[in-house]
C-alpha positions in Angstrom: 69.6 42.2 -42.3 70.4 38.9 -44.1 70.0 39.0 -47.9 67.8 35.9 -47.9 64.9 38.0 -46.8 65.5 40.8 -49.2 63.4 40.7 -52.4 65.8 42.8 -54.4 68.6 40.3 -53.6 66.7 37.5 -55.2 65.6 39.6 -58.2 69.2 40.5 -58.9 70.3 36.9 -58.5 67.5 35.1 -60.4 65.7 37.8 -62.2 62.3 39.4 -61.7 60.2 36.7 -63.5 61.4 33.7 -61.6 60.9 35.5 -58.3 57.5 36.6 -59.4 56.7 33.0 -60.4 57.9 31.7 -57.0 55.7 34.2 -55.2 52.7 33.2 -57.3 53.3 29.5 -56.5 53.7 30.3 -52.8 50.4 32.2 -52.8 48.7 29.4 -54.6 50.0 26.9 -52.1 48.8 29.1 -49.2 45.4 29.4 -50.8 45.3 25.6 -51.4 46.3 24.9 -47.8 43.6 27.3 -46.6 41.1 25.6 -48.8 42.0 22.2 -47.4 41.7 23.6 -43.9 38.3 25.0 -44.7 37.2 21.7 -46.2 38.4 19.8 -43.2 36.7 22.3 -40.8 33.4 22.1 -42.8 33.6 18.3 -42.8 34.1 18.3 -39.0 31.2 20.7 -38.6 29.1 18.5 -40.9 29.9 15.4 -38.8 29.1 17.2 -35.6 25.8 18.4 -37.0 25.0 14.9 -38.1 25.9 13.6 -34.6 23.7 16.2 -33.0 20.8 15.4 -35.4 21.1 11.7 -34.5 21.1 12.6 -30.7 18.1 14.8 -31.4 16.3 12.0 -33.2 17.0 9.7 -30.3 15.6 12.3 -27.8 12.5 12.6 -29.9 12.1 8.7 -29.9 12.5 8.7 -26.1 10.0 11.5 -25.8 7.5 9.5 -28.0 8.1 6.4 -25.9 7.6 8.3 -22.7 4.5 10.0 -24.1 3.2 6.5 -25.1 3.9 5.2 -21.6 2.2 8.2 -20.1 -0.9 7.5 -22.2 -0.8 3.8 -21.1 -0.5 4.7 -17.5 -3.3 7.3 -17.8 -5.6 4.6 -19.3 -4.6 2.2 -16.5 -5.3 4.9 -13.9 -8.7 5.6 -15.4 -9.5 1.9 -15.4 -8.3 1.6 -11.8 -10.4 4.6 -10.8 -13.4 3.2 -12.6 -12.9 -0.2 -10.9 -12.4 1.5 -7.5 -15.6 3.4 -8.0 -17.4 0.3 -8.9 -16.0 -1.5 -5.8 -17.1 1.4 -3.7 -20.6 1.3 -5.1 -20.7 -2.4 -4.7 -19.5 -2.1 -1.1 -22.1 0.5 -0.4 -24.8 -1.8 -1.8 -23.4 -4.7 0.3 -23.4 -2.5 3.4 -27.0 -1.6 2.8 -27.9 -5.2 2.3 -25.9 -6.1 5.4 -27.9 -3.5 7.4 -31.1 -5.0 6.1 -30.1 -8.5 7.0 -29.0 -7.4 10.5 -32.3 -5.6 10.9 -34.2 -8.7 9.9 -31.9 -10.8 12.2 -32.7 -8.5 15.1 -36.4 -8.9 14.4 -36.2 -12.7 14.4 -33.8 -12.8 17.4 -36.4 -10.9 19.4 -38.9 -13.6 18.6 -36.8 -16.8 18.4 -33.8 -16.0 20.6 -34.2 -12.9 22.7 -31.3 -13.8 24.9 -28.9 -13.1 22.0 -29.5 -9.4 22.0 -30.3 -6.8 24.6 -31.2 -3.1 24.1 -30.2 -3.5 20.4 -26.8 -4.8 21.3 -25.6 -8.3 20.1 -22.4 -10.3 20.3 -21.7 -10.3 16.6 -18.7 -12.5 16.1 -15.5 -14.1 17.5 -12.6 -15.4 15.6 -9.3 -16.9 16.8 -6.3 -17.1 14.4 -3.1 -19.0 14.8 0.0 -16.7 14.8 3.5 -17.7 13.5 4.7 -18.7 17.0 3.7 -22.1 18.3 0.6 -22.0 20.6 0.3 -18.3 20.0 -3.1 -16.9 18.9 -4.9 -13.7 17.9 -8.5 -13.2 18.8 -11.0 -10.6 17.6 -14.4 -10.1 19.3 -17.0 -7.7 17.8 -20.0 -6.2 19.6 -22.6 -4.6 17.4 -25.7 -2.4 17.7 -28.3 -3.7 15.2 -31.1 -1.1 15.7 -31.3 1.9 13.3 -31.7 4.4 16.1 -28.5 4.1 18.1 -27.7 5.7 21.4 -24.4 5.4 23.4 -24.3 2.1 25.2 -21.8 1.3 28.0 -20.9 -1.9 29.6 -18.1 -4.4 30.1 -17.0 -7.7 28.6 -15.9 -11.1 30.1 -14.3 -13.8 27.9 -13.5 -17.2 29.2 -11.6 -20.0 27.4 -12.8 -23.5 28.4 -11.0 -26.7 27.7 -9.5 -29.8 29.2 -6.1 -30.8 30.4 -5.7 -34.6 30.8 -9.5 -34.9 30.8 -10.0 -32.3 33.6 -12.1 -29.3 32.7 -10.3 -25.9 32.9 -11.5 -22.3 32.6 -9.2 -19.4 31.8 -9.9 -15.7 31.6 -9.0 -15.0 27.9 -8.5 -11.3 28.5 -6.1 -12.0 31.3 -4.2 -14.3 28.9 -4.1 -11.4 26.4 -2.9 -9.0 29.1 -6.0 -6.8 28.8 -6.5 -4.8 31.9 -9.8 -4.1 33.7 -10.1 -0.5 32.3 -9.9 -1.9 28.7 -12.7 -4.4 29.3 -15.4 -1.7 29.4 -16.9 -0.1 26.3 -18.9 3.0 25.3 -20.2 2.6 21.8 -22.9 3.8 19.4 -22.2 1.5 16.4 -19.8 -1.3 17.3 -16.9 -2.2 19.6 -14.0 -4.3 18.7 -11.7 -6.3 21.1 -8.5 -7.7 19.8 -5.5 -9.4 21.5 -2.8 -12.0 21.4 -2.4 -14.8 23.8 -0.5 -18.1 24.4 -2.6 -21.2 24.8 -2.1 -22.7 28.3 0.2 -25.7 28.1 -1.5 -29.0 27.5 -5.0 -27.4 27.1 -7.3 -28.9 24.5 -9.7 -25.9 23.9 -13.4 -26.7 23.5 -15.3 -23.4 23.5 -15.1 -19.7 24.4 -17.9 -18.1 26.4 -18.6 -14.3 26.1 -20.6 -12.3 28.6 -21.6 -8.7 28.0 -23.1 -6.6 30.9 -24.8 -3.4 29.9 -24.5 -0.6 32.5 -25.8 2.5 30.7 -28.0 3.1 27.7 -29.5 -0.3 28.3 -29.5 -2.9 31.1 -29.1 -6.6 31.0 -26.7 -9.4 30.2 -25.8 -11.1 27.0 -24.2 -14.6 26.9 -23.0 -16.4 23.9 -20.8 -19.5 23.5 -18.5 -20.2 20.5 -17.2 -23.6 19.8 -13.4 -23.7 19.2 -13.7 -25.7 15.9 -16.1 -23.0 14.5 -14.0 -19.9 15.4 -10.4 -21.1 15.0 -8.5 -20.4 11.8 -5.1 -21.8 10.8 -3.7 -18.9 8.6 -1.1 -16.8 10.4 -1.8 -13.1 11.0 0.3 -10.4 12.8 -0.3 -10.3 16.5 -1.8 -6.9 16.8 -4.3 -5.7 19.4 -6.5 -2.6 19.0 -9.1 -1.8 21.7 -11.5 0.9 20.8 -15.1 1.9 20.7 -16.9 3.6 17.8 
């Protein structure tokens, strides 16, 4: 064993007091270094705690913002529900008014124009709308029962497009132009029946009117005829070319 690590060697060489003094200084140095390490560790922990507190404050701020947004959205939802309920109530009132008007209309039609309704059925409306493609149109024809007591009514529909080509009068089956087959031209309804389709205008045709004929075969008998002038039923805005045939 080397003498450098032997305490007695240094005591014999330097004396007991200097060795003791050196040991005390070494102990103080170790304690001081340990103190510095502790201070540095405490400072690091303090900085970490401060960083975590800052992150926590940011999370609380985000939570408050989200809670505020939730309250705003809830208020908007309540307003929307209230507005929707108001619209539903208004729509219900309008439907009731519409029923009353149609009832009055049916009464006056029986007196002034009995040919416009048969067995409580009337040709309600016809609209033709231009699609995006040139000379491509969408039509919608509505049949309606206007009496309060409604039974199932069956029948079939004929729709003719009338116009002129170079001054010569032409007639076209509009349902043929819309590729609607014979089976889809009949109806069985209690409230209303809607015919829709898309068609291309025959080349060179200047449309003048559309004539609709409805033949009742069950639940009522008779024939309804109504003519619609093209200028009154045509619209310029574009709509998707969708056809839905059905009876309700």
